[in-house]
C-alpha positions as a LaTeX table, in Angstrom:
\begin{tabular}{lrrr}
\hline
Residue & $x$ (\AA) & $y$ (\AA) & $z$ (\AA) \\
\hline
Unk1 & $-77.76$ & 30.71 & 67.21 \\
Unk2 & $-75.84$ & 30.05 & 70.42 \\
Unk3 & $-77.83$ & 29.94 & 73.63 \\
Unk4 & $-77.04$ & 32.80 & 76.00 \\
Unk5 & $-75.45$ & 31.28 & 79.05 \\
Unk6 & $-73.98$ & 32.73 & 82.21 \\
Unk7 & $-70.45$ & 31.57 & 83.01 \\
Unk8 & $-69.53$ & 31.52 & 86.70 \\
Unk9 & $-66.70$ & 30.23 & 88.80 \\
Unk10 & $-67.98$ & 27.39 & 90.96 \\
Unk11 & $-67.99$ & 27.94 & 94.70 \\
Unk12 & $-66.24$ & 25.07 & 96.51 \\
Unk13 & $-68.02$ & 24.30 & 99.81 \\
Unk14 & $-66.32$ & 23.12 & 102.99 \\
Unk15 & $-68.33$ & 19.90 & 102.91 \\
Unk16 & $-70.88$ & 18.19 & 100.67 \\
Unk17 & $-73.47$ & 18.71 & 103.42 \\
Unk18 & $-72.91$ & 22.46 & 103.69 \\
Unk19 & $-75.80$ & 24.85 & 103.06 \\
Unk20 & $-73.90$ & 26.37 & 100.12 \\
Unk21 & $-73.07$ & 23.06 & 98.42 \\
Unk22 & $-76.03$ & 22.93 & 96.00 \\
Unk23 & $-74.17$ & 24.23 & 92.94 \\
Unk24 & $-71.18$ & 22.00 & 93.67 \\
Unk25 & $-73.43$ & 18.93 & 93.88 \\
Unk26 & $-75.17$ & 19.95 & 90.66 \\
Unk27 & $-71.83$ & 20.38 & 88.87 \\
Unk28 & $-70.65$ & 16.92 & 89.94 \\
Unk29 & $-73.96$ & 15.49 & 88.74 \\
Unk30 & $-73.36$ & 17.01 & 85.29 \\
Unk31 & $-70.13$ & 15.03 & 85.10 \\
Unk32 & $-71.92$ & 11.84 & 86.12 \\
Unk33 & $-74.64$ & 12.28 & 83.49 \\
Unk34 & $-72.09$ & 12.94 & 80.75 \\
Unk35 & $-70.18$ & 9.77 & 81.62 \\
Unk36 & $-73.40$ & 7.77 & 81.70 \\
Unk37 & $-74.17$ & 9.08 & 78.23 \\
Unk38 & $-70.66$ & 8.34 & 76.91 \\
Unk39 & $-69.84$ & 4.98 & 78.50 \\
Unk40 & $-73.22$ & 3.60 & 79.53 \\
Unk41 & $-72.26$ & 3.59 & 83.22 \\
Unk42 & $-71.07$ & 6.02 & 85.88 \\
Unk43 & $-67.98$ & 3.99 & 86.79 \\
Unk44 & $-65.73$ & 6.86 & 85.71 \\
Unk45 & $-67.72$ & 9.58 & 87.48 \\
Unk46 & $-66.73$ & 11.23 & 90.74 \\
Unk47 & $-68.94$ & 11.11 & 93.78 \\
Unk48 & $-69.29$ & 14.58 & 95.35 \\
Unk49 & $-67.02$ & 13.68 & 98.27 \\
Unk50 & $-64.31$ & 12.23 & 96.01 \\
Unk51 & $-64.32$ & 15.39 & 93.92 \\
Unk52 & $-64.16$ & 17.60 & 97.00 \\
Unk53 & $-61.22$ & 15.63 & 98.40 \\
Unk54 & $-59.39$ & 15.75 & 95.05 \\
Unk55 & $-59.53$ & 19.54 & 94.97 \\
Unk56 & $-57.19$ & 19.71 & 97.97 \\
Unk57 & $-53.96$ & 18.88 & 96.13 \\
Unk58 & $-50.64$ & 20.67 & 96.74 \\
Unk59 & $-49.35$ & 19.66 & 93.31 \\
Unk60 & $-52.29$ & 20.87 & 91.26 \\
Unk61 & $-54.69$ & 23.78 & 91.55 \\
Unk62 & $-58.17$ & 23.13 & 90.21 \\
Unk63 & $-60.72$ & 25.75 & 89.26 \\
Unk64 & $-64.17$ & 24.85 & 87.94 \\
Unk65 & $-66.24$ & 27.11 & 85.70 \\
Unk66 & $-69.92$ & 26.35 & 85.14 \\
Unk67 & $-72.39$ & 27.33 & 82.44 \\
Unk68 & $-75.84$ & 28.25 & 83.71 \\
Unk69 & $-79.11$ & 28.76 & 81.90 \\
Unk70 & $-81.32$ & 30.39 & 84.47 \\
Unk71 & $-80.46$ & 28.61 & 87.71 \\
Unk72 & $-79.58$ & 25.29 & 86.03 \\
Unk73 & $-75.97$ & 24.21 & 85.58 \\
Unk74 & $-75.80$ & 22.71 & 82.09 \\
Unk75 & $-72.05$ & 22.44 & 81.62 \\
Unk76 & $-68.76$ & 22.50 & 83.51 \\
Unk77 & $-65.08$ & 22.83 & 82.73 \\
Unk78 & $-62.53$ & 21.65 & 85.25 \\
Unk79 & $-59.27$ & 23.58 & 84.83 \\
Unk80 & $-56.23$ & 21.82 & 86.29 \\
Unk81 & $-53.08$ & 23.92 & 86.75 \\
Unk82 & $-49.94$ & 21.94 & 87.65 \\
Unk83 & $-47.96$ & 23.63 & 90.43 \\
Unk84 & $-44.76$ & 21.54 & 90.58 \\
Unk85 & $-43.96$ & 21.12 & 86.88 \\
Unk86 & $-45.28$ & 22.02 & 83.41 \\
Unk87 & $-46.04$ & 25.54 & 84.63 \\
Unk88 & $-47.12$ & 26.65 & 81.15 \\
Unk89 & $-49.81$ & 23.96 & 81.03 \\
Unk90 & $-53.54$ & 23.89 & 81.78 \\
Unk91 & $-55.66$ & 20.76 & 81.37 \\
Unk92 & $-59.38$ & 21.08 & 80.73 \\
Unk93 & $-62.15$ & 18.56 & 81.31 \\
Unk94 & $-65.23$ & 19.85 & 79.53 \\
Unk95 & $-68.68$ & 18.36 & 80.26 \\
Unk96 & $-71.92$ & 19.52 & 78.63 \\
Unk97 & $-75.26$ & 17.87 & 79.38 \\
Unk98 & $-76.33$ & 15.88 & 76.29 \\
Unk99 & $-79.50$ & 17.92 & 75.77 \\
Unk100 & $-77.47$ & 21.16 & 75.57 \\
Unk101 & $-74.79$ & 19.93 & 73.15 \\
Unk102 & $-74.48$ & 21.48 & 69.68 \\
Unk103 & $-76.04$ & 24.71 & 70.95 \\
Unk104 & $-72.94$ & 26.80 & 71.60 \\
Unk105 & $-72.72$ & 26.11 & 75.35 \\
Unk106 & $-69.47$ & 24.18 & 75.04 \\
Unk107 & $-67.81$ & 26.85 & 72.92 \\
Unk108 & $-68.70$ & 29.63 & 75.36 \\
Unk109 & $-67.48$ & 27.61 & 78.32 \\
Unk110 & $-64.27$ & 26.64 & 76.53 \\
Unk111 & $-63.55$ & 30.25 & 75.56 \\
Unk112 & $-64.03$ & 31.33 & 79.19 \\
Unk113 & $-61.64$ & 28.60 & 80.34 \\
Unk114 & $-59.03$ & 29.64 & 77.78 \\
Unk115 & $-59.31$ & 33.26 & 78.93 \\
Unk116 & $-58.83$ & 32.16 & 82.55 \\
Unk117 & $-55.78$ & 30.07 & 81.59 \\
Unk118 & $-54.19$ & 33.02 & 79.74 \\
Unk119 & $-54.76$ & 35.22 & 82.80 \\
Unk120 & $-52.89$ & 32.58 & 84.84 \\
Unk121 & $-49.94$ & 32.64 & 82.44 \\
Unk122 & $-50.72$ & 29.22 & 80.96 \\
Unk123 & $-50.12$ & 28.99 & 77.22 \\
Unk124 & $-50.45$ & 25.27 & 76.49 \\
Unk125 & $-53.91$ & 23.72 & 76.79 \\
Unk126 & $-54.73$ & 20.02 & 76.77 \\
Unk127 & $-58.28$ & 18.72 & 76.48 \\
Unk128 & $-59.53$ & 15.19 & 75.90 \\
Unk129 & $-62.32$ & 13.60 & 73.91 \\
Unk130 & $-63.73$ & 10.19 & 74.78 \\
Unk131 & $-64.94$ & 7.62 & 72.27 \\
Unk132 & $-66.55$ & 4.32 & 73.32 \\
Unk133 & $-65.74$ & 1.19 & 71.36 \\
Unk134 & $-69.06$ & 1.18 & 69.46 \\
Unk135 & $-68.33$ & 4.62 & 68.00 \\
Unk136 & $-64.96$ & 3.43 & 66.70 \\
Unk137 & $-66.74$ & 0.82 & 64.59 \\
Unk138 & $-69.53$ & 3.19 & 63.58 \\
Unk139 & $-67.08$ & 5.70 & 62.08 \\
Unk140 & $-64.37$ & 3.18 & 61.14 \\
Unk141 & $-63.90$ & 4.40 & 57.52 \\
Unk142 & $-63.32$ & 7.98 & 58.76 \\
Unk143 & $-60.29$ & 8.08 & 61.00 \\
Unk144 & $-58.18$ & 10.92 & 62.35 \\
Unk145 & $-54.67$ & 9.76 & 63.24 \\
Unk146 & $-52.75$ & 11.84 & 65.84 \\
Unk147 & $-49.33$ & 13.40 & 65.46 \\
Unk148 & $-47.80$ & 10.37 & 67.18 \\
Unk149 & $-48.98$ & 8.21 & 64.26 \\
Unk150 & $-50.53$ & 5.61 & 66.57 \\
Unk151 & $-54.25$ & 4.95 & 66.98 \\
Unk152 & $-57.15$ & 7.09 & 65.81 \\
Unk153 & $-60.34$ & 8.85 & 66.82 \\
Unk154 & $-63.53$ & 8.69 & 64.71 \\
Unk155 & $-63.46$ & 11.69 & 62.40 \\
Unk156 & $-67.24$ & 11.88 & 62.13 \\
Unk157 & $-67.91$ & 12.21 & 65.85 \\
Unk158 & $-69.33$ & 15.36 & 67.42 \\
Unk159 & $-66.44$ & 15.60 & 69.89 \\
Unk160 & $-63.78$ & 15.51 & 67.15 \\
Unk161 & $-65.64$ & 18.10 & 65.08 \\
Unk162 & $-65.89$ & 20.39 & 68.13 \\
Unk163 & $-62.20$ & 20.05 & 69.00 \\
Unk164 & $-61.12$ & 20.84 & 65.44 \\
Unk165 & $-63.49$ & 23.81 & 65.08 \\
Unk166 & $-62.17$ & 25.34 & 68.31 \\
Unk167 & $-58.56$ & 25.17 & 67.12 \\
Unk168 & $-57.24$ & 22.04 & 68.84 \\
Unk169 & $-54.84$ & 19.54 & 67.26 \\
Unk170 & $-54.89$ & 15.82 & 68.07 \\
Unk171 & $-51.57$ & 14.90 & 69.71 \\
Unk172 & $-51.94$ & 11.30 & 70.82 \\
Unk173 & $-54.34$ & 8.51 & 71.69 \\
Unk174 & $-54.78$ & 6.45 & 74.85 \\
Unk175 & $-56.48$ & 3.08 & 74.58 \\
Unk176 & $-59.05$ & 2.63 & 77.32 \\
Unk177 & $-59.56$ & $-0.95$ & 78.53 \\
Unk178 & $-61.46$ & $-2.80$ & 81.24 \\
Unk179 & $-61.19$ & $-6.18$ & 82.94 \\
Unk180 & $-63.71$ & $-7.97$ & 85.13 \\
Unk181 & $-62.61$ & $-8.98$ & 88.64 \\
Unk182 & $-61.75$ & $-11.27$ & 90.25 \\
Unk183 & $-59.50$ & $-13.02$ & 87.74 \\
Unk184 & $-60.24$ & $-16.65$ & 86.97 \\
Unk185 & $-58.11$ & $-18.83$ & 89.27 \\
Unk186 & $-57.11$ & $-21.20$ & 86.44 \\
Unk187 & $-55.97$ & $-18.25$ & 84.30 \\
Unk188 & $-53.98$ & $-16.84$ & 87.22 \\
Unk189 & $-52.18$ & $-20.15$ & 87.75 \\
Unk190 & $-51.31$ & $-20.42$ & 84.05 \\
Unk191 & $-50.00$ & $-16.86$ & 83.79 \\
Unk192 & $-48.00$ & $-17.11$ & 87.01 \\
Unk193 & $-46.37$ & $-20.32$ & 85.75 \\
Unk194 & $-45.56$ & $-18.70$ & 82.41 \\
Unk195 & $-43.96$ & $-15.67$ & 84.08 \\
Unk196 & $-42.03$ & $-17.72$ & 86.64 \\
Unk197 & $-40.61$ & $-19.97$ & 83.91 \\
Unk198 & $-39.40$ & $-16.93$ & 81.96 \\
Unk199 & $-37.52$ & $-15.36$ & 84.89 \\
Unk200 & $-36.02$ & $-18.63$ & 86.22 \\
Unk201 & $-36.25$ & $-17.74$ & 89.91 \\
Unk202 & $-33.95$ & $-14.71$ & 89.55 \\
Unk203 & $-36.52$ & $-12.30$ & 90.97 \\
Unk204 & $-38.51$ & $-11.83$ & 94.19 \\
Unk205 & $-41.84$ & $-10.05$ & 94.68 \\
Unk206 & $-42.62$ & $-7.46$ & 97.36 \\
Unk207 & $-46.04$ & $-6.04$ & 98.24 \\
Unk208 & $-47.31$ & $-3.04$ & 100.18 \\
Unk209 & $-50.40$ & $-0.86$ & 100.47 \\
Unk210 & $-50.44$ & 2.96 & 100.64 \\
Unk211 & $-46.92$ & 3.53 & 102.02 \\
Unk212 & $-43.67$ & 2.27 & 100.56 \\
Unk213 & $-41.32$ & 0.52 & 103.02 \\
Unk214 & $-38.42$ & 2.77 & 103.98 \\
Unk215 & $-35.81$ & 0.47 & 102.43 \\
Unk216 & $-37.33$ & 0.81 & 98.96 \\
Unk217 & $-38.07$ & 4.54 & 98.91 \\
Unk218 & $-35.16$ & 5.64 & 96.73 \\
Unk219 & $-35.61$ & 2.70 & 94.37 \\
Unk220 & $-39.32$ & 3.40 & 93.92 \\
Unk221 & $-38.63$ & 7.09 & 93.29 \\
Unk222 & $-36.18$ & 6.06 & 90.56 \\
Unk223 & $-38.76$ & 3.74 & 89.00 \\
Unk224 & $-41.40$ & 6.50 & 89.06 \\
Unk225 & $-38.94$ & 8.79 & 87.29 \\
Unk226 & $-38.39$ & 6.05 & 84.71 \\
Unk227 & $-42.16$ & 5.83 & 84.16 \\
Unk228 & $-42.34$ & 9.60 & 83.71 \\
Unk229 & $-39.38$ & 9.54 & 81.35 \\
Unk230 & $-41.06$ & 6.96 & 79.15 \\
Unk231 & $-44.22$ & 8.99 & 78.69 \\
Unk232 & $-43.79$ & 12.49 & 80.03 \\
Unk233 & $-42.20$ & 15.78 & 78.97 \\
Unk234 & $-38.66$ & 16.76 & 79.91 \\
Unk235 & $-39.91$ & 19.16 & 82.59 \\
Unk236 & $-42.09$ & 16.62 & 84.41 \\
Unk237 & $-41.69$ & 16.41 & 88.17 \\
Unk238 & $-38.64$ & 14.45 & 89.36 \\
Unk239 & $-39.37$ & 12.15 & 92.28 \\
Unk240 & $-37.12$ & 11.63 & 95.28 \\
Unk241 & $-37.81$ & 9.97 & 98.65 \\
Unk242 & $-39.26$ & 13.15 & 100.18 \\
Unk243 & $-41.57$ & 13.91 & 97.27 \\
Unk244 & $-42.70$ & 10.28 & 97.16 \\
Unk245 & $-43.65$ & 10.40 & 100.85 \\
Unk246 & $-45.49$ & 13.69 & 100.34 \\
Unk247 & $-47.40$ & 12.25 & 97.37 \\
Unk248 & $-48.38$ & 9.22 & 99.47 \\
Unk249 & $-49.77$ & 11.44 & 102.21 \\
Unk250 & $-51.78$ & 13.48 & 99.69 \\
Unk251 & $-53.26$ & 10.28 & 98.25 \\
Unk252 & $-54.15$ & 8.98 & 101.72 \\
Unk253 & $-55.70$ & 12.32 & 102.73 \\
Unk254 & $-57.91$ & 12.12 & 99.65 \\
Unk255 & $-59.20$ & 8.76 & 100.86 \\
Unk256 & $-57.61$ & 6.70 & 98.09 \\
Unk257 & $-55.80$ & 3.42 & 98.64 \\
Unk258 & $-52.82$ & 2.21 & 96.63 \\
Unk259 & $-51.95$ & $-1.46$ & 96.14 \\
Unk260 & $-48.36$ & $-2.02$ & 94.98 \\
Unk261 & $-46.33$ & $-5.00$ & 93.82 \\
Unk262 & $-42.62$ & $-4.53$ & 93.12 \\
Unk263 & $-40.03$ & $-6.97$ & 91.84 \\
Unk264 & $-36.46$ & $-7.30$ & 93.13 \\
Unk265 & $-33.52$ & $-8.67$ & 91.18 \\
Unk266 & $-32.14$ & $-11.09$ & 93.76 \\
Unk267 & $-28.52$ & $-11.06$ & 92.62 \\
Unk268 & $-28.17$ & $-7.27$ & 92.93 \\
Unk269 & $-30.83$ & $-6.72$ & 95.64 \\
Unk270 & $-32.35$ & $-3.88$ & 93.61 \\
Unk271 & $-35.94$ & $-3.15$ & 92.64 \\
Unk272 & $-36.30$ & $-3.32$ & 88.89 \\
Unk273 & $-40.06$ & $-2.97$ & 88.38 \\
Unk274 & $-43.36$ & $-2.11$ & 90.01 \\
Unk275 & $-47.07$ & $-1.77$ & 89.31 \\
Unk276 & $-49.79$ & 0.10 & 91.21 \\
Unk277 & $-53.58$ & $-0.03$ & 91.44 \\
Unk278 & $-55.66$ & 2.81 & 92.89 \\
Unk279 & $-58.85$ & 2.26 & 94.88 \\
Unk280 & $-61.21$ & 5.22 & 95.33 \\
Unk281 & $-62.49$ & 6.37 & 98.68 \\
Unk282 & $-66.20$ & 6.05 & 98.00 \\
Unk283 & $-66.35$ & 3.30 & 95.40 \\
Unk284 & $-64.27$ & 0.23 & 96.05 \\
Unk285 & $-66.05$ & $-1.74$ & 93.31 \\
Unk286 & $-64.25$ & 0.27 & 90.60 \\
Unk287 & $-60.43$ & 0.40 & 90.58 \\
Unk288 & $-57.77$ & 1.82 & 88.29 \\
Unk289 & $-54.50$ & 0.39 & 87.02 \\
Unk290 & $-51.81$ & 3.07 & 87.28 \\
Unk291 & $-48.13$ & 2.90 & 86.35 \\
Unk292 & $-46.42$ & $-0.33$ & 85.40 \\
Unk293 & $-42.70$ & 0.02 & 84.78 \\
Unk294 & $-39.81$ & $-2.42$ & 84.34 \\
Unk295 & $-36.24$ & $-1.19$ & 83.90 \\
Unk296 & $-34.96$ & $-1.64$ & 80.35 \\
Unk297 & $-32.16$ & $-3.99$ & 81.36 \\
Unk298 & $-34.64$ & $-6.45$ & 82.88 \\
Unk299 & $-37.26$ & $-6.49$ & 80.16 \\
Unk300 & $-37.83$ & $-9.71$ & 78.26 \\
Unk301 & $-38.32$ & $-11.77$ & 81.43 \\
Unk302 & $-42.12$ & $-11.34$ & 81.60 \\
Unk303 & $-41.77$ & $-9.29$ & 84.77 \\
Unk304 & $-44.63$ & $-7.02$ & 83.72 \\
Unk305 & $-46.90$ & $-10.05$ & 83.54 \\
Unk306 & $-45.56$ & $-11.40$ & 86.84 \\
Unk307 & $-46.16$ & $-8.24$ & 88.86 \\
Unk308 & $-49.53$ & $-7.39$ & 87.29 \\
Unk309 & $-51.00$ & $-10.85$ & 87.96 \\
Unk310 & $-49.70$ & $-10.77$ & 91.53 \\
Unk311 & $-51.00$ & $-7.26$ & 92.17 \\
Unk312 & $-54.47$ & $-8.00$ & 90.82 \\
Unk313 & $-54.64$ & $-11.08$ & 93.03 \\
Unk314 & $-53.56$ & $-9.08$ & 96.05 \\
Unk315 & $-56.12$ & $-6.39$ & 95.21 \\
Unk316 & $-58.89$ & $-8.98$ & 95.30 \\
Unk317 & $-57.70$ & $-10.23$ & 98.69 \\
Unk318 & $-57.71$ & $-6.74$ & 100.19 \\
Unk319 & $-60.70$ & $-5.29$ & 98.37 \\
Unk320 & $-63.07$ & $-8.16$ & 97.59 \\
Unk321 & $-65.79$ & $-5.77$ & 96.38 \\
Unk322 & $-63.70$ & $-4.74$ & 93.36 \\
Unk323 & $-65.58$ & $-5.88$ & 90.25 \\
Unk324 & $-63.84$ & $-4.04$ & 87.43 \\
Unk325 & $-60.43$ & $-2.51$ & 86.75 \\
Unk326 & $-59.83$ & 0.19 & 84.14 \\
Unk327 & $-56.61$ & 1.28 & 82.50 \\
Unk328 & $-55.30$ & 3.59 & 79.77 \\
Unk329 & $-52.33$ & 2.71 & 77.55 \\
Unk330 & $-50.58$ & 4.31 & 74.63 \\
Unk331 & $-51.20$ & 2.24 & 71.45 \\
Unk332 & $-47.44$ & 1.99 & 70.89 \\
Unk333 & $-46.96$ & 0.20 & 74.23 \\
Unk334 & $-47.34$ & $-3.20$ & 72.59 \\
Unk335 & $-45.93$ & $-5.17$ & 75.49 \\
Unk336 & $-48.34$ & $-3.90$ & 78.14 \\
Unk337 & $-51.28$ & $-4.17$ & 75.75 \\
Unk338 & $-50.35$ & $-7.82$ & 75.16 \\
Unk339 & $-50.06$ & $-8.43$ & 78.90 \\
Unk340 & $-53.44$ & $-6.80$ & 79.44 \\
Unk341 & $-55.05$ & $-9.02$ & 76.82 \\
Unk342 & $-53.61$ & $-12.09$ & 78.56 \\
Unk343 & $-55.17$ & $-10.90$ & 81.81 \\
Unk344 & $-58.57$ & $-10.47$ & 80.16 \\
Unk345 & $-58.68$ & $-6.74$ & 79.44 \\
Unk346 & $-60.87$ & $-5.73$ & 76.50 \\
Unk347 & $-60.91$ & $-2.39$ & 74.69 \\
Unk348 & $-63.69$ & $-0.12$ & 75.97 \\
Unk349 & $-62.78$ & 2.81 & 73.74 \\
Unk350 & $-60.15$ & 5.49 & 73.22 \\
Unk351 & $-59.35$ & 8.89 & 74.64 \\
Unk352 & $-57.95$ & 11.54 & 72.31 \\
Unk353 & $-55.58$ & 14.12 & 73.79 \\
Unk354 & $-55.82$ & 17.48 & 72.01 \\
Unk355 & $-53.52$ & 20.48 & 72.28 \\
Unk356 & $-53.78$ & 24.18 & 71.63 \\
Unk357 & $-51.18$ & 26.90 & 72.15 \\
Unk358 & $-52.47$ & 30.22 & 73.42 \\
Unk359 & $-50.75$ & 33.58 & 72.96 \\
Unk360 & $-48.52$ & 34.45 & 75.90 \\
Unk361 & $-49.84$ & 37.50 & 77.74 \\
Unk362 & $-46.71$ & 37.92 & 79.84 \\
Unk363 & $-46.18$ & 37.34 & 83.58 \\
Unk364 & $-48.92$ & 35.56 & 85.54 \\
Unk365 & $-51.39$ & 37.79 & 87.36 \\
Unk366 & $-52.15$ & 35.14 & 89.98 \\
\hline
\end{tabular}
């Protein structure tokens, strides 16, 4: 029998020190405990201040519902509603304390989130499940392959069973990898030499932190659109110089830093690739590899390897406390997975992306 829980919308305080911040702090702590249970560390968990800063985003509205038993918050669902593109979409992050799993708490919280999404006119729901490397081996004979045909999640896991029983379909897999920092200096020298030999001095590197130089704005916007085109839906947000500047200011206001290396084709004086690493406001020991993109016409010159090695080296110079970098890649992106292995990345697990289509209730009531 399902436990009776009370579902409430989480109050967002003005600061983490405010008198009314107790529930917010408790909700963030639920997320930390779930990640500790899943990954064995809290590297992927928000600090309260990081979460509070993230909620102030002009491109995405976030609403958090919590499940309470008595006065204790035992589960949360973060509902992200894109505001600039994909206006039919809602993305859920569902966290249930380990001791309250398999007791109906997750189902009640998920149903409440789906109801909220329908009220907001959102008909397509995405939710993820996370599977550490050990679980992939544990359930290796029982695999569920997504619609993309690449990768798998362990069919026997609790998370997969829950997603299927609540009507979600596995769409694709992202491989989750980590790499210890700083990189070994001998390895760096070898990889830089390999990449330089492949491109024969036809390219030049450029670096910046947080804000793109004015001269490269349009080129970087075009590269970001290329990255979105490779992986995103047709109605994903199209970048231009203005939107890029706005996005930079949002990132800075949230306390995050962005380390960028781009590569210029010398003969045409055009940027043909870039890679970015994000550094969080409160935890500079844990960093995240974001987009890496090289224009199709310039692939085959090991530019991805060149810019990633250079950017990781520059990261270490600027943020010497960084001890680990995490990244997610589609299994079909063989080139970047190969580059990552050369750099020392190892598979930490996989994330399954699940989809469900809700009935359309008509115009949004928001």
